[in-house]
N, C-alpha and C positions, 0 to 999 in steps of 0.2 A: 686673828681673828678680831674684828672691832666690837669693842664695849665687853669684851670678857676677863673676868677676873682671873685667868688662867694664861700662863704663857706655856706653849708647846716648846718642849724640848726633845729633838731627836737625836738618839744613839747614831754616831757617825756609821754603824754597821746597817742600821735599820734605814738610812739615807740611799746609801749604796744598794740595798736590797730593794728597795722601792724603784730607783732608777733602772736596777736591773730587768725587773719584772717589767716595766713600761718599757723599755728597748726591745725586751722578747716579744710582748705581745704587739707592737709596731711591725717588728720583722714579720711576722706571719699574717698581720692584717692591718694596715697603715690606717692608724686613727683610734684603735682599739687601746692604745696606750694613754691617750688621753681621756678615754672613757673610765679606764682604771683608775687615772688620777681624779677622774671628777667624782669618783665613788668614794676613793679616800677621805676626799674633801667633804662630802656628805657626811660619812662617818666621823670625821674628827669634831664637826659641827655637833653631832648629837654627842659626842663623848663631852665636848665643851661645855654644852648645855645642862649635860646630866652626869658628870664623871663617875659619881657612887653607883649610877644605876645599873650598869653592864655587869655580866656575870664575872665571877671570879674565875680566873683560868681554870679550866679543868685539872684535878690532880693538886692544885695549889694547897699547901700546908701549912705555910708560912703566915705567921700573923703579921709581920710587917717586913717590907711593904707589901700592901694586898694587891697582887696583879689581876689585872682584869682584860678581858679582850672584847673586841666589837667587831663583828662579823660584817664584811662587805657584803652589800649587794651584787650580786650578779657575775662574782669573782670569787674563787677559792681562796682567800685570804683574811685573814684577822690581824687587826692591829691591836697589838700588845702592850698595855702599857700600866703606869699606876702614877698614883697622885703624891707629891709631896709638896707641902706647903701650897704657894700659889702657881706650883708647876705640873702639867700632865708631863711624863717621861714616857717618851715612846721609845719600847725596847726593841720591836721588829714588826715587819709587815711580814707576817708568817703565813706561808703558802699552807693551807690546811690540811694537805695529804704529804707534807714533807718534815722529818726529824722534829717531831714533835719536843717541846721544850729545849730546842738548842740554843735560845738566848737566856736561859738559866744565870749563866755565869755574868750576865750584863746587869743584872738587879744591884742596885746599889750604886750605879756608876756615876 
């Protein structure tokens, strides 16, 4: 993201998760995976512009790091992340209907 003060760092499990979701959508509707990726990029730009603006993840009670999430438009996913110094750490591209909080063990990775 050009001109950003933040560096996006994605946990390898988050990368795999996103790749799997893209493949799944493309298998059922070619081109839909690309649309998912477009929505991820839109959301990541919004996070990059105002990382502290998005809601604290529901049920998150720890003080540090503060885990937040951004809901993707048109797809049932949230980008789960926290800010550390000049980095935005992405923990998960979490489906909104599956295994809530499964990514918690990745915090402070």
